[in-house]
N, C-alpha and C positions, 0 to 999 in steps of 0.2 A: 503493499498500501504508500502511495505513497505520503510525503507532509502536504500538511496546508497552512498558510504562508501568505500576511497579505499582500495583495500587486502593488507589482510597482507601475508609477507612470507610463505610457507610450515614452516620451523622453531618458529615464533611467533605464528599460528594455530595451533599446535603442540604444545606450552607449555601450552598456552586456552586450549585448550582442558585434559586437563593432567589435567588442577584446579578443570576444574568443574568434567571431571571427581572421581577426585575422593573425590566427596566434593558428592557428589549423586549418582552414580556406573550408569553413565547411558553410555550411549557412544555414540557419531557421529556422522554419516556419516560426510562429506564432496561435496561438487565438486570437479574435477582436481586432478589436484596429490594427495591431503590424500581421498582417496574414494578406497584405498585397505585398512582400516585401521579395520582390528581384533572389536567381539561386544562383547562383555561382561556381557551383559546381555536382558532381553529380552525389553527392549526399545531401539527405536531411535529417532531420531531427522536430520532433513537432517538442518543445518544451508550456511549459505553461513558464510565465517571470513574476518571481514573488517575491515576496521580503522576508529574508526567519534570520527571525535576536537581531532586526535593525541588518544582515547581510542579503546584500542583491542574488538569486536565483535563477536555473534556470530546473524545474522541475518534469523531468524524460516521462511524453509521455509513449512512443516509440521513433528507431527507429530506421533508415531509409537508405538503400545505395543502390543505386544503379550506374550498372557496371560500361561506365562510359564506349570500350571501344570497342565492344561487341553493341552496341546500337549501334552503328555501321554495320557489322555483319549483318542480326537482326532485318535494317532494314532495306538492305539489300540479298534479304528470303522472303519464301511466301509466310505473311505474318499472321503465322496460326501463334497463340501460344497458351501456354498452361501456366497456369497458375493454384497452390493445393500452399496451407498450412499444414505445419506437421508441433508435436506439444519437445520437447528437451522432459529433461531429465528431471531441472531443477522450476519444472511448471514454464518458466518459459516460452510462448506460442517462435517461429517463422518460419515465413509466411512466403517461396520463390514462383520464381516466375522466368517458365526458362521455352530457349523454341527447339527448330532442328532444324540445321542448318544447310547448303547446296548442297552440303554431301554428308546428309539425315545424321548427323552425331548433335545429339543435344547442349548447349551452350545457355547456361547459368545465363541470364541476362540483370536483373536483380533481386534482390528478397529484401527479407524488412521485419526485427525483430519488435517482438509488440506482448506485452502483458496478457491480453486477449482480445481471445479472436471476436474479436466485435466489428457497425459498420463503419466507425469512428474510425481506430485502426486499420480496416480496410480502402476504402477511401482515403486516407493518406498514404496507401501505398499507393492506389491509382496516381491520385495526384503525382507521390511524387516522377512515377514513370509518364507518365500524359509529356512530365517540367523537361525530362530525363532525355527527352526526344521524340515522345511517338505521338506529339500536338501536335493534332490534322495529317495526322494519319491517317487514308481511309485502304476497306477492306481487311479492317484488323476481325480477325477469330479471336477469343477465350474459351476456350476448355477448360475445363471448371469443376470442381461437385457441384452438387444442391443445394452447400452452405447459402441463404436469404441473404446474409449481408456480402460473398463475395457480386451476384448476381448488382445486389443494388446502387453498389460503388464499380460497376464498373460500366452504368447508367444512366453512372454522376456523369463521368469522366470521362466517357466513350460512347455519347445515347445512338450515335452510326452504327455500333459497331454486334457481331451475331458472334452469337453464347450460343455455347455448342454444351449438354451439359452431361458425365461422363453417367455411365453405368454402374460402374464398383465407389 
């Protein structure tokens, strides 16, 4: 469970984001007023900016990574993506997006780590995929299981994409 704290002002949060992203070259997507920040790389961390015991802090909700060089490979392959999540021994969830390249080899495109498999976490993962290179792509096909959160997130970020539900 996450600690709670007093919300930072947008100005305080921006200062904190700049300090972190300058050191790590990671962009942070935040709730509410700061959700329009642009992405500078292939990594995204969604978190809440709070003040805990007077110290500005960021509480991580999920981490998503799009593998940049692999995105180019995908864009030159059939636009079929496979999405699924697994559960780790410590209870963390890991979402994975893969595709088959022109040689039929399975290639990882992106992954996300989150504490609960929810509509919020899937939407964040697909938002990262969209901003990581899928925005504006047509003829996308997503193959996924019957989890309603995945289909809902696909509809939000890729409204023209086809969704194929796997039977297993």
